[in-house]
PyMOL Python script that loads the backbone (N, CA, C, O; Angstrom):
from pymol import cmd

cmd.read_pdbstr("""\
ATOM      1  N   MET A   1       0.848  -1.157   0.000  1.00  0.00           N
ATOM      2  CA  MET A   1       0.000   0.000   0.000  1.00  0.00           C
ATOM      3  C   MET A   1       0.904   1.234   0.000  1.00  0.00           C
ATOM      4  O   MET A   1       2.016   1.199   0.526  1.00  0.00           O
ATOM      5  N   VAL A   2       0.421   2.303  -0.586  1.00  0.00           N
ATOM      6  CA  VAL A   2       1.159   3.563  -0.633  1.00  0.00           C
ATOM      7  C   VAL A   2       0.520   4.528   0.355  1.00  0.00           C
ATOM      8  O   VAL A   2      -0.688   4.763   0.332  1.00  0.00           O
ATOM      9  N   GLY A   3       1.365   5.085   1.227  1.00  0.00           N
ATOM     10  CA  GLY A   3       0.881   6.007   2.247  1.00  0.00           C
ATOM     11  C   GLY A   3       0.720   7.411   1.713  1.00  0.00           C
ATOM     12  O   GLY A   3       1.061   7.668   0.558  1.00  0.00           O
ATOM     13  N   PRO A   4       0.209   8.335   2.523  1.00  0.00           N
ATOM     14  CA  PRO A   4       0.023   9.715   2.093  1.00  0.00           C
ATOM     15  C   PRO A   4       1.332  10.415   1.739  1.00  0.00           C
ATOM     16  O   PRO A   4       1.331  11.391   0.989  1.00  0.00           O
ATOM     17  N   ASP A   5       2.454   9.919   2.278  1.00  0.00           N
ATOM     18  CA  ASP A   5       3.752  10.514   1.949  1.00  0.00           C
ATOM     19  C   ASP A   5       4.378   9.877   0.704  1.00  0.00           C
ATOM     20  O   ASP A   5       5.550  10.109   0.406  1.00  0.00           O
ATOM     21  N   ARG A   6       3.599   9.081  -0.013  1.00  0.00           N
ATOM     22  CA  ARG A   6       4.002   8.411  -1.260  1.00  0.00           C
ATOM     23  C   ARG A   6       5.105   7.384  -1.057  1.00  0.00           C
ATOM     24  O   ARG A   6       5.901   7.139  -1.963  1.00  0.00           O
ATOM     25  N   ARG A   7       5.158   6.789   0.111  1.00  0.00           N
ATOM     26  CA  ARG A   7       6.121   5.722   0.379  1.00  0.00           C
ATOM     27  C   ARG A   7       5.371   4.409   0.561  1.00  0.00           C
ATOM     28  O   ARG A   7       4.246   4.381   1.060  1.00  0.00           O
ATOM     29  N   ALA A   8       6.015   3.326   0.150  1.00  0.00           N
ATOM     30  CA  ALA A   8       5.390   2.011   0.297  1.00  0.00           C
ATOM     31  C   ALA A   8       5.376   1.613   1.765  1.00  0.00           C
ATOM     32  O   ALA A   8       6.362   1.796   2.479  1.00  0.00           O
ATOM     33  N   THR A   9       4.255   1.071   2.207  1.00  0.00           N
ATOM     34  CA  THR A   9       4.138   0.607   3.587  1.00  0.00           C
ATOM     35  C   THR A   9       3.680  -0.846   3.582  1.00  0.00           C
ATOM     36  O   THR A   9       2.999  -1.294   2.659  1.00  0.00           O
ATOM     37  N   VAL A  10       4.062  -1.570   4.623  1.00  0.00           N
ATOM     38  CA  VAL A  10       3.681  -2.973   4.756  1.00  0.00           C
ATOM     39  C   VAL A  10       2.303  -3.027   5.403  1.00  0.00           C
ATOM     40  O   VAL A  10       2.047  -2.365   6.409  1.00  0.00           O
ATOM     41  N   VAL A  11       1.423  -3.824   4.811  1.00  0.00           N
ATOM     42  CA  VAL A  11       0.078  -3.984   5.346  1.00  0.00           C
ATOM     43  C   VAL A  11       0.005  -5.369   5.981  1.00  0.00           C
ATOM     44  O   VAL A  11       0.264  -6.375   5.321  1.00  0.00           O
ATOM     45  N   GLU A  12      -0.344  -5.414   7.247  1.00  0.00           N
ATOM     46  CA  GLU A  12      -0.471  -6.690   7.946  1.00  0.00           C
ATOM     47  C   GLU A  12      -1.755  -7.382   7.506  1.00  0.00           C
ATOM     48  O   GLU A  12      -2.795  -6.733   7.395  1.00  0.00           O
ATOM     49  N   PRO A  13      -1.702  -8.699   7.253  1.00  0.00           N
ATOM     50  CA  PRO A  13      -2.919  -9.419   6.844  1.00  0.00           C
ATOM     51  C   PRO A  13      -3.932  -9.444   7.986  1.00  0.00           C
ATOM     52  O   PRO A  13      -3.568  -9.589   9.153  1.00  0.00           O
ATOM     53  N   VAL A  14      -5.197  -9.301   7.636  1.00  0.00           N
ATOM     54  CA  VAL A  14      -6.285  -9.330   8.605  1.00  0.00           C
ATOM     55  C   VAL A  14      -7.001 -10.660   8.426  1.00  0.00           C
ATOM     56  O   VAL A  14      -7.601 -10.902   7.379  1.00  0.00           O
ATOM     57  N   GLY A  15      -6.947 -11.517   9.426  1.00  0.00           N
ATOM     58  CA  GLY A  15      -7.603 -12.819   9.333  1.00  0.00           C
ATOM     59  C   GLY A  15      -6.940 -13.685   8.273  1.00  0.00           C
ATOM     60  O   GLY A  15      -5.719 -13.834   8.250  1.00  0.00           O
ATOM     61  N   ASP A  16      -7.769 -14.259   7.389  1.00  0.00           N
ATOM     62  CA  ASP A  16      -7.269 -15.132   6.322  1.00  0.00           C
ATOM     63  C   ASP A  16      -7.080 -14.386   5.010  1.00  0.00           C
ATOM     64  O   ASP A  16      -6.950 -15.026   3.967  1.00  0.00           O
ATOM     65  N   HIS A  17      -7.061 -13.080   5.024  1.00  0.00           N
ATOM     66  CA  HIS A  17      -6.971 -12.276   3.800  1.00  0.00           C
ATOM     67  C   HIS A  17      -5.526 -11.877   3.494  1.00  0.00           C
ATOM     68  O   HIS A  17      -5.186 -10.694   3.489  1.00  0.00           O
ATOM     69  N   GLN A  18      -4.696 -12.866   3.244  1.00  0.00           N
ATOM     70  CA  GLN A  18      -3.307 -12.587   2.913  1.00  0.00           C
ATOM     71  C   GLN A  18      -3.155 -12.609   1.396  1.00  0.00           C
ATOM     72  O   GLN A  18      -3.694 -13.493   0.729  1.00  0.00           O
ATOM     73  N   VAL A  19      -2.427 -11.645   0.853  1.00  0.00           N
ATOM     74  CA  VAL A  19      -2.217 -11.560  -0.591  1.00  0.00           C
ATOM     75  C   VAL A  19      -1.027 -12.448  -0.961  1.00  0.00           C
ATOM     76  O   VAL A  19       0.065 -12.305  -0.412  1.00  0.00           O
ATOM     77  N   ASP A  20      -1.258 -13.363  -1.898  1.00  0.00           N
ATOM     78  CA  ASP A  20      -0.196 -14.252  -2.347  1.00  0.00           C
ATOM     79  C   ASP A  20       0.752 -13.514  -3.277  1.00  0.00           C
ATOM     80  O   ASP A  20       0.369 -12.531  -3.910  1.00  0.00           O
ATOM     81  N   ASP A  21       1.996 -13.992  -3.360  1.00  0.00           N
ATOM     82  CA  ASP A  21       2.961 -13.439  -4.292  1.00  0.00           C
ATOM     83  C   ASP A  21       2.502 -13.713  -5.717  1.00  0.00           C
ATOM     84  O   ASP A  21       1.801 -14.695  -5.964  1.00  0.00           O
ATOM     85  N   PHE A  22       2.886 -12.864  -6.648  1.00  0.00           N
ATOM     86  CA  PHE A  22       2.521 -13.060  -8.045  1.00  0.00           C
ATOM     87  C   PHE A  22       3.686 -12.655  -8.935  1.00  0.00           C
ATOM     88  O   PHE A  22       4.659 -12.048  -8.488  1.00  0.00           O
ATOM     89  N   SER A  23       3.558 -13.002 -10.183  1.00  0.00           N
ATOM     90  CA  SER A  23       4.600 -12.689 -11.158  1.00  0.00           C
ATOM     91  C   SER A  23       3.934 -12.054 -12.367  1.00  0.00           C
ATOM     92  O   SER A  23       2.850 -12.463 -12.783  1.00  0.00           O
ATOM     93  N   LEU A  24       4.587 -11.063 -12.916  1.00  0.00           N
ATOM     94  CA  LEU A  24       4.062 -10.356 -14.074  1.00  0.00           C
ATOM     95  C   LEU A  24       5.161 -10.295 -15.116  1.00  0.00           C
ATOM     96  O   LEU A  24       6.277  -9.858 -14.833  1.00  0.00           O
ATOM     97  N   ARG A  25       4.838 -10.739 -16.330  1.00  0.00           N
ATOM     98  CA  ARG A  25       5.831 -10.728 -17.398  1.00  0.00           C
ATOM     99  C   ARG A  25       5.316  -9.922 -18.565  1.00  0.00           C
ATOM    100  O   ARG A  25       4.157 -10.040 -18.962  1.00  0.00           O
ATOM    101  N   ASN A  26       6.191  -9.104 -19.106  1.00  0.00           N
ATOM    102  CA  ASN A  26       5.849  -8.276 -20.255  1.00  0.00           C
ATOM    103  C   ASN A  26       7.101  -8.214 -21.126  1.00  0.00           C
ATOM    104  O   ASN A  26       8.172  -7.819 -20.663  1.00  0.00           O
ATOM    105  N   MET A  27       6.956  -8.608 -22.389  1.00  0.00           N
ATOM    106  CA  MET A  27       8.125  -8.665 -23.262  1.00  0.00           C
ATOM    107  C   MET A  27       7.770  -8.079 -24.609  1.00  0.00           C
ATOM    108  O   MET A  27       6.709  -8.378 -25.157  1.00  0.00           O
ATOM    109  N   GLY A  28       8.637  -7.252 -25.148  1.00  0.00           N
ATOM    110  CA  GLY A  28       8.421  -6.670 -26.466  1.00  0.00           C
ATOM    111  C   GLY A  28       9.676  -6.781 -27.308  1.00  0.00           C
ATOM    112  O   GLY A  28      10.792  -6.699 -26.796  1.00  0.00           O
ATOM    113  N   PHE A  29       9.483  -6.965 -28.594  1.00  0.00           N
ATOM    114  CA  PHE A  29      10.599  -7.135 -29.526  1.00  0.00           C
ATOM    115  C   PHE A  29      10.232  -6.403 -30.806  1.00  0.00           C
ATOM    116  O   PHE A  29       9.106  -6.512 -31.290  1.00  0.00           O
ATOM    117  N   GLN A  30      11.189  -5.655 -31.354  1.00  0.00           N
ATOM    118  CA  GLN A  30      10.909  -4.900 -32.575  1.00  0.00           C
ATOM    119  C   GLN A  30      12.159  -4.851 -33.445  1.00  0.00           C
ATOM    120  O   GLN A  30      13.265  -4.614 -32.959  1.00  0.00           O
ATOM    121  N   VAL A  31      11.958  -5.081 -34.748  1.00  0.00           N
ATOM    122  CA  VAL A  31      13.040  -4.994 -35.727  1.00  0.00           C
ATOM    123  C   VAL A  31      12.610  -3.977 -36.771  1.00  0.00           C
ATOM    124  O   VAL A  31      11.498  -4.042 -37.293  1.00  0.00           O
ATOM    125  N   ARG A  32      13.509  -3.027 -37.074  1.00  0.00           N
ATOM    126  CA  ARG A  32      13.191  -1.971 -38.047  1.00  0.00           C
ATOM    127  C   ARG A  32      14.205  -1.992 -39.185  1.00  0.00           C
ATOM    128  O   ARG A  32      15.397  -2.227 -38.987  1.00  0.00           O
ATOM    129  N   TYR A  33      13.688  -1.738 -40.381  1.00  0.00           N
ATOM    130  CA  TYR A  33      14.546  -1.660 -41.556  1.00  0.00           C
ATOM    131  C   TYR A  33      14.148  -0.423 -42.347  1.00  0.00           C
ATOM    132  O   TYR A  33      12.963  -0.164 -42.558  1.00  0.00           O
ATOM    133  N   ARG A  34      15.137   0.333 -42.779  1.00  0.00           N
ATOM    134  CA  ARG A  34      14.879   1.548 -43.564  1.00  0.00           C
ATOM    135  C   ARG A  34      15.742   1.486 -44.816  1.00  0.00           C
ATOM    136  O   ARG A  34      16.952   1.271 -44.746  1.00  0.00           O
ATOM    137  N   TYR A  35      15.098   1.679 -45.962  1.00  0.00           N
ATOM    138  CA  TYR A  35      15.799   1.685 -47.235  1.00  0.00           C
ATOM    139  C   TYR A  35      15.567   3.035 -47.900  1.00  0.00           C
ATOM    140  O   TYR A  35      14.421   3.449 -48.076  1.00  0.00           O
ATOM    141  N   MET A  36      16.650   3.732 -48.274  1.00  0.00           N
ATOM    142  CA  MET A  36      16.537   5.041 -48.906  1.00  0.00           C
ATOM    143  C   MET A  36      16.380   4.856 -50.412  1.00  0.00           C
ATOM    144  O   MET A  36      17.303   4.398 -51.086  1.00  0.00           O
ATOM    145  N   LEU A  37      15.214   5.212 -50.935  1.00  0.00           N
ATOM    146  CA  LEU A  37      14.950   5.096 -52.373  1.00  0.00           C
ATOM    147  C   LEU A  37      15.602   6.241 -53.144  1.00  0.00           C
ATOM    148  O   LEU A  37      16.185   6.036 -54.208  1.00  0.00           O
ATOM    149  N   ALA A  38      15.496   7.428 -52.601  1.00  0.00           N
ATOM    150  CA  ALA A  38      16.045   8.663 -53.184  1.00  0.00           C
ATOM    151  C   ALA A  38      16.114   9.677 -52.045  1.00  0.00           C
ATOM    152  O   ALA A  38      15.623   9.394 -50.952  1.00  0.00           O
ATOM    153  N   PRO A  39      16.702  10.839 -52.267  1.00  0.00           N
ATOM    154  CA  PRO A  39      16.699  11.845 -51.199  1.00  0.00           C
ATOM    155  C   PRO A  39      15.264  12.180 -50.760  1.00  0.00           C
ATOM    156  O   PRO A  39      14.408  12.501 -51.585  1.00  0.00           O
ATOM    157  N   LEU A  40      15.028  12.101 -49.486  1.00  0.00           N
ATOM    158  CA  LEU A  40      13.712  12.356 -48.860  1.00  0.00           C
ATOM    159  C   LEU A  40      12.643  11.339 -49.269  1.00  0.00           C
ATOM    160  O   LEU A  40      11.454  11.619 -49.120  1.00  0.00           O
ATOM    161  N   SER A  41      13.030  10.177 -49.775  1.00  0.00           N
ATOM    162  CA  SER A  41      12.096   9.097 -50.123  1.00  0.00           C
ATOM    163  C   SER A  41      12.617   7.812 -49.498  1.00  0.00           C
ATOM    164  O   SER A  41      13.717   7.361 -49.815  1.00  0.00           O
ATOM    165  N   ASP A  42      11.816   7.223 -48.603  1.00  0.00           N
ATOM    166  CA  ASP A  42      12.261   6.055 -47.849  1.00  0.00           C
ATOM    167  C   ASP A  42      11.188   4.975 -47.825  1.00  0.00           C
ATOM    168  O   ASP A  42       9.994   5.255 -47.930  1.00  0.00           O
ATOM    169  N   LEU A  43      11.643   3.738 -47.685  1.00  0.00           N
ATOM    170  CA  LEU A  43      10.775   2.594 -47.459  1.00  0.00           C
ATOM    171  C   LEU A  43      11.106   2.048 -46.079  1.00  0.00           C
ATOM    172  O   LEU A  43      12.263   1.738 -45.794  1.00  0.00           O
ATOM    173  N   TYR A  44      10.095   1.929 -45.215  1.00  0.00           N
ATOM    174  CA  TYR A  44      10.274   1.422 -43.861  1.00  0.00           C
ATOM    175  C   TYR A  44       9.546   0.089 -43.735  1.00  0.00           C
ATOM    176  O   TYR A  44       8.421  -0.056 -44.212  1.00  0.00           O
ATOM    177  N   VAL A  45      10.185  -0.877 -43.096  1.00  0.00           N
ATOM    178  CA  VAL A  45       9.561  -2.158 -42.765  1.00  0.00           C
ATOM    179  C   VAL A  45       9.838  -2.409 -41.284  1.00  0.00           C
ATOM    180  O   VAL A  45      10.990  -2.397 -40.850  1.00  0.00           O
ATOM    181  N   VAL A  46       8.767  -2.639 -40.508  1.00  0.00           N
ATOM    182  CA  VAL A  46       8.889  -2.844 -39.067  1.00  0.00           C
ATOM    183  C   VAL A  46       8.138  -4.109 -38.680  1.00  0.00           C
ATOM    184  O   VAL A  46       6.975  -4.286 -39.041  1.00  0.00           O
ATOM    185  N   TYR A  47       8.816  -4.992 -37.940  1.00  0.00           N
ATOM    186  CA  TYR A  47       8.182  -6.191 -37.372  1.00  0.00           C
ATOM    187  C   TYR A  47       8.199  -6.041 -35.859  1.00  0.00           C
ATOM    188  O   TYR A  47       9.254  -5.815 -35.266  1.00  0.00           O
ATOM    189  N   GLY A  48       7.038  -6.164 -35.235  1.00  0.00           N
ATOM    190  CA  GLY A  48       6.938  -6.044 -33.787  1.00  0.00           C
ATOM    191  C   GLY A  48       6.155  -7.192 -33.198  1.00  0.00           C
ATOM    192  O   GLY A  48       5.193  -7.681 -33.790  1.00  0.00           O
ATOM    193  N   ARG A  49       6.581  -7.613 -32.024  1.00  0.00           N
ATOM    194  CA  ARG A  49       5.907  -8.722 -31.341  1.00  0.00           C
ATOM    195  C   ARG A  49       5.978  -8.451 -29.852  1.00  0.00           C
ATOM    196  O   ARG A  49       6.989  -7.951 -29.357  1.00  0.00           O
ATOM    197  N   GLY A  50       4.917  -8.774 -29.137  1.00  0.00           N
ATOM    198  CA  GLY A  50       4.898  -8.535 -27.701  1.00  0.00           C
ATOM    199  C   GLY A  50       3.948  -9.453 -26.988  1.00  0.00           C
ATOM    200  O   GLY A  50       3.118 -10.113 -27.613  1.00  0.00           O
ATOM    201  N   GLY A  51       4.068  -9.498 -25.661  1.00  0.00           N
ATOM    202  CA  GLY A  51       3.197 -10.360 -24.874  1.00  0.00           C
ATOM    203  C   GLY A  51       3.142  -9.923 -23.425  1.00  0.00           C
ATOM    204  O   GLY A  51       3.956  -9.126 -22.958  1.00  0.00           O
ATOM    205  N   TYR A  52       2.164 -10.465 -22.730  1.00  0.00           N
ATOM    206  CA  TYR A  52       1.888 -10.103 -21.346  1.00  0.00           C
ATOM    207  C   TYR A  52       1.361 -11.341 -20.639  1.00  0.00           C
ATOM    208  O   TYR A  52       0.509 -12.041 -21.186  1.00  0.00           O
ATOM    209  N   MET A  53       1.850 -11.630 -19.424  1.00  0.00           N
ATOM    210  CA  MET A  53       1.363 -12.786 -18.680  1.00  0.00           C
ATOM    211  C   MET A  53       1.375 -12.489 -17.183  1.00  0.00           C
ATOM    212  O   MET A  53       2.324 -11.899 -16.666  1.00  0.00           O
ATOM    213  N   PHE A  54       0.325 -12.900 -16.502  1.00  0.00           N
ATOM    214  CA  PHE A  54       0.199 -12.784 -15.055  1.00  0.00           C
ATOM    215  C   PHE A  54       0.007 -14.187 -14.516  1.00  0.00           C
ATOM    216  O   PHE A  54      -0.908 -14.891 -14.943  1.00  0.00           O
ATOM    217  N   ASP A  55       0.860 -14.609 -13.579  1.00  0.00           N
ATOM    218  CA  ASP A  55       0.709 -15.944 -13.008  1.00  0.00           C
ATOM    219  C   ASP A  55       1.221 -15.961 -11.575  1.00  0.00           C
ATOM    220  O   ASP A  55       1.681 -14.948 -11.049  1.00  0.00           O
ATOM    221  N   GLU A  56       1.133 -17.123 -10.963  1.00  0.00           N
ATOM    222  CA  GLU A  56       1.610 -17.269  -9.595  1.00  0.00           C
ATOM    223  C   GLU A  56       3.118 -17.080  -9.553  1.00  0.00           C
ATOM    224  O   GLU A  56       3.799 -17.283 -10.558  1.00  0.00           O
ATOM    225  N   PHE A  57       3.631 -16.703  -8.422  1.00  0.00           N
ATOM    226  CA  PHE A  57       5.048 -16.387  -8.265  1.00  0.00           C
ATOM    227  C   PHE A  57       5.912 -17.611  -8.489  1.00  0.00           C
ATOM    228  O   PHE A  57       5.601 -18.703  -8.013  1.00  0.00           O
ATOM    229  N   SER A  58       6.993 -17.420  -9.214  1.00  0.00           N
ATOM    230  CA  SER A  58       7.962 -18.473  -9.455  1.00  0.00           C
ATOM    231  C   SER A  58       9.327 -17.952  -9.016  1.00  0.00           C
ATOM    232  O   SER A  58       9.683 -16.815  -9.326  1.00  0.00           O
ATOM    233  N   VAL A  59      10.087 -18.764  -8.304  1.00  0.00           N
ATOM    234  CA  VAL A  59      11.377 -18.318  -7.787  1.00  0.00           C
ATOM    235  C   VAL A  59      12.519 -18.587  -8.757  1.00  0.00           C
ATOM    236  O   VAL A  59      13.659 -18.211  -8.482  1.00  0.00           O
ATOM    237  N   ASP A  60      12.240 -19.228  -9.880  1.00  0.00           N
ATOM    238  CA  ASP A  60      13.294 -19.550 -10.845  1.00  0.00           C
ATOM    239  C   ASP A  60      13.358 -18.473 -11.922  1.00  0.00           C
ATOM    240  O   ASP A  60      12.539 -18.493 -12.841  1.00  0.00           O
ATOM    241  N   PRO A  61      14.310 -17.525 -11.843  1.00  0.00           N
ATOM    242  CA  PRO A  61      14.355 -16.438 -12.829  1.00  0.00           C
ATOM    243  C   PRO A  61      14.689 -16.919 -14.238  1.00  0.00           C
ATOM    244  O   PRO A  61      14.233 -16.314 -15.209  1.00  0.00           O
ATOM    245  N   ASP A  62      15.471 -17.988 -14.376  1.00  0.00           N
ATOM    246  CA  ASP A  62      15.787 -18.514 -15.706  1.00  0.00           C
ATOM    247  C   ASP A  62      14.528 -19.021 -16.405  1.00  0.00           C
ATOM    248  O   ASP A  62      14.348 -18.807 -17.604  1.00  0.00           O
ATOM    249  N   ARG A  63      13.669 -19.688 -15.657  1.00  0.00           N
ATOM    250  CA  ARG A  63      12.410 -20.184 -16.221  1.00  0.00           C
ATOM    251  C   ARG A  63      11.502 -19.023 -16.628  1.00  0.00           C
ATOM    252  O   ARG A  63      10.879 -19.057 -17.690  1.00  0.00           O
ATOM    253  N   GLN A  64      11.432 -17.999 -15.780  1.00  0.00           N
ATOM    254  CA  GLN A  64      10.591 -16.846 -16.089  1.00  0.00           C
ATOM    255  C   GLN A  64      11.082 -16.133 -17.344  1.00  0.00           C
ATOM    256  O   GLN A  64      10.277 -15.769 -18.201  1.00  0.00           O
ATOM    257  N   LEU A  65      12.375 -15.932 -17.461  1.00  0.00           N
ATOM    258  CA  LEU A  65      12.922 -15.268 -18.633  1.00  0.00           C
ATOM    259  C   LEU A  65      12.692 -16.101 -19.888  1.00  0.00           C
ATOM    260  O   LEU A  65      12.323 -15.563 -20.932  1.00  0.00           O
ATOM    261  N   GLY A  66      12.906 -17.402 -19.791  1.00  0.00           N
ATOM    262  CA  GLY A  66      12.691 -18.279 -20.942  1.00  0.00           C
ATOM    263  C   GLY A  66      11.253 -18.275 -21.411  1.00  0.00           C
ATOM    264  O   GLY A  66      10.994 -18.246 -22.614  1.00  0.00           O
ATOM    265  N   GLU A  67      10.308 -18.304 -20.474  1.00  0.00           N
ATOM    266  CA  GLU A  67       8.892 -18.290 -20.840  1.00  0.00           C
ATOM    267  C   GLU A  67       8.466 -16.936 -21.401  1.00  0.00           C
ATOM    268  O   GLU A  67       7.506 -16.870 -22.169  1.00  0.00           O
ATOM    269  N   SER A  68       9.150 -15.868 -21.041  1.00  0.00           N
ATOM    270  CA  SER A  68       8.810 -14.541 -21.555  1.00  0.00           C
ATOM    271  C   SER A  68       8.995 -14.468 -23.063  1.00  0.00           C
ATOM    272  O   SER A  68       8.256 -13.750 -23.737  1.00  0.00           O
ATOM    273  N   PHE A  69       9.964 -15.194 -23.605  1.00  0.00           N
ATOM    274  CA  PHE A  69      10.203 -15.174 -25.041  1.00  0.00           C
ATOM    275  C   PHE A  69       9.092 -15.885 -25.818  1.00  0.00           C
ATOM    276  O   PHE A  69       8.987 -15.713 -27.033  1.00  0.00           O
ATOM    277  N   HIS A  70       8.259 -16.683 -25.133  1.00  0.00           N
ATOM    278  CA  HIS A  70       7.165 -17.378 -25.801  1.00  0.00           C
ATOM    279  C   HIS A  70       5.859 -16.590 -25.776  1.00  0.00           C
ATOM    280  O   HIS A  70       4.866 -17.028 -26.356  1.00  0.00           O
ATOM    281  N   LEU A  71       5.844 -15.435 -25.115  1.00  0.00           N
ATOM    282  CA  LEU A  71       4.644 -14.602 -25.074  1.00  0.00           C
ATOM    283  C   LEU A  71       4.419 -13.996 -26.448  1.00  0.00           C
ATOM    284  O   LEU A  71       5.327 -13.405 -27.032  1.00  0.00           O
ATOM    285  N   ARG A  72       3.197 -14.146 -26.965  1.00  0.00           N
ATOM    286  CA  ARG A  72       2.903 -13.614 -28.291  1.00  0.00           C
ATOM    287  C   ARG A  72       1.436 -13.184 -28.346  1.00  0.00           C
ATOM    288  O   ARG A  72       0.615 -13.839 -28.989  1.00  0.00           O
ATOM    289  N   ASP A  73       1.119 -12.100 -27.679  1.00  0.00           N
ATOM    290  CA  ASP A  73      -0.244 -11.566 -27.711  1.00  0.00           C
ATOM    291  C   ASP A  73      -0.453 -10.653 -28.914  1.00  0.00           C
ATOM    292  O   ASP A  73      -1.571 -10.511 -29.410  1.00  0.00           O
ATOM    293  N   SER A  74       0.623 -10.043 -29.374  1.00  0.00           N
ATOM    294  CA  SER A  74       0.529  -9.084 -30.475  1.00  0.00           C
ATOM    295  C   SER A  74       1.684  -9.329 -31.431  1.00  0.00           C
ATOM    296  O   SER A  74       2.841  -9.423 -31.023  1.00  0.00           O
ATOM    297  N   GLU A  75       1.348  -9.432 -32.715  1.00  0.00           N
ATOM    298  CA  GLU A  75       2.373  -9.610 -33.740  1.00  0.00           C
ATOM    299  C   GLU A  75       1.979  -8.735 -34.922  1.00  0.00           C
ATOM    300  O   GLU A  75       0.880  -8.870 -35.461  1.00  0.00           O
ATOM    301  N   GLN A  76       2.877  -7.837 -35.327  1.00  0.00           N
ATOM    302  CA  GLN A  76       2.529  -6.855 -36.352  1.00  0.00           C
ATOM    303  C   GLN A  76       3.651  -6.703 -37.361  1.00  0.00           C
ATOM    304  O   GLN A  76       4.832  -6.823 -37.035  1.00  0.00           O
ATOM    305  N   LEU A  77       3.251  -6.436 -38.598  1.00  0.00           N
ATOM    306  CA  LEU A  77       4.192  -6.100 -39.658  1.00  0.00           C
ATOM    307  C   LEU A  77       3.693  -4.812 -40.295  1.00  0.00           C
ATOM    308  O   LEU A  77       2.545  -4.729 -40.732  1.00  0.00           O
ATOM    309  N   LEU A  78       4.559  -3.812 -40.345  1.00  0.00           N
ATOM    310  CA  LEU A  78       4.197  -2.511 -40.877  1.00  0.00           C
ATOM    311  C   LEU A  78       5.125  -2.180 -42.038  1.00  0.00           C
ATOM    312  O   LEU A  78       6.343  -2.313 -41.926  1.00  0.00           O
ATOM    313  N   VAL A  79       4.541  -1.750 -43.151  1.00  0.00           N
ATOM    314  CA  VAL A  79       5.311  -1.301 -44.306  1.00  0.00           C
ATOM    315  C   VAL A  79       4.848   0.117 -44.615  1.00  0.00           C
ATOM    316  O   VAL A  79       3.653   0.368 -44.771  1.00  0.00           O
ATOM    317  N   LYS A  80       5.795   1.037 -44.701  1.00  0.00           N
ATOM    318  CA  LYS A  80       5.464   2.440 -44.959  1.00  0.00           C
ATOM    319  C   LYS A  80       6.373   2.964 -46.065  1.00  0.00           C
ATOM    320  O   LYS A  80       7.585   2.752 -46.052  1.00  0.00           O
ATOM    321  N   LEU A  81       5.765   3.645 -47.008  1.00  0.00           N
ATOM    322  CA  LEU A  81       6.509   4.260 -48.098  1.00  0.00           C
ATOM    323  C   LEU A  81       6.358   5.770 -47.978  1.00  0.00           C
ATOM    324  O   LEU A  81       5.243   6.293 -47.991  1.00  0.00           O
ATOM    325  N   SER A  82       7.465   6.456 -47.862  1.00  0.00           N
ATOM    326  CA  SER A  82       7.491   7.910 -47.796  1.00  0.00           C
ATOM    327  C   SER A  82       8.204   8.383 -49.075  1.00  0.00           C
ATOM    328  O   SER A  82       9.392   8.130 -49.276  1.00  0.00           O
ATOM    329  N   TYR A  83       7.443   9.072 -49.926  1.00  0.00           N
ATOM    330  CA  TYR A  83       7.992   9.450 -51.228  1.00  0.00           C
ATOM    331  C   TYR A  83       7.841  10.935 -51.457  1.00  0.00           C
ATOM    332  O   TYR A  83       6.788  11.503 -51.169  1.00  0.00           O
ATOM    333  N   ARG A  84       8.868  11.569 -51.967  1.00  0.00           N
ATOM    334  CA  ARG A  84       8.847  13.003 -52.247  1.00  0.00           C
ATOM    335  C   ARG A  84       8.548  13.227 -53.714  1.00  0.00           C
ATOM    336  O   ARG A  84       9.282  12.761 -54.586  1.00  0.00           O
ATOM    337  N   PHE A  85       7.466  13.945 -53.986  1.00  0.00           N
ATOM    338  CA  PHE A  85       7.090  14.307 -55.351  1.00  0.00           C
ATOM    339  C   PHE A  85       7.639  15.698 -55.669  1.00  0.00           C
ATOM    340  O   PHE A  85       7.557  16.610 -54.847  1.00  0.00           O
ATOM    341  N   GLU A  86       8.187  15.846 -56.847  1.00  0.00           N
ATOM    342  CA  GLU A  86       8.686  17.145 -57.262  1.00  0.00           C
ATOM    343  C   GLU A  86       7.706  17.769 -58.236  1.00  0.00           C
ATOM    344  O   GLU A  86       7.174  17.091 -59.114  1.00  0.00           O
ATOM    345  N   LEU A  87       7.473  19.042 -58.080  1.00  0.00           N
ATOM    346  CA  LEU A  87       6.556  19.762 -58.967  1.00  0.00           C
ATOM    347  C   LEU A  87       7.313  20.620 -59.948  1.00  0.00           C
ATOM    348  O   LEU A  87       6.703  21.299 -60.774  1.00  0.00           O
TER     349      LEU A  87
END
""", "prot")
cmd.dss("prot")
cmd.show_as("cartoon", "prot")
cmd.util.cbc("prot")
cmd.orient("prot")
């Protein structure tokens, strides 16, 4: 819990209402490519992939990191052409 002075404080469990530990994983990966067609004219290609997972706490950081690479909630490919026309 955050107190009025904006510092984290420990909250004692009341009865059987204890909050269990949890783990949150969020991983994003992006590759960008830019090709210059002419001055002020470019072709962009971007591949992006990301994921998010909430699960029970795990004490093995190697396992958590390895599983993060398998997260794939979003996968996108973007192609953009920026071209300068002369009048």
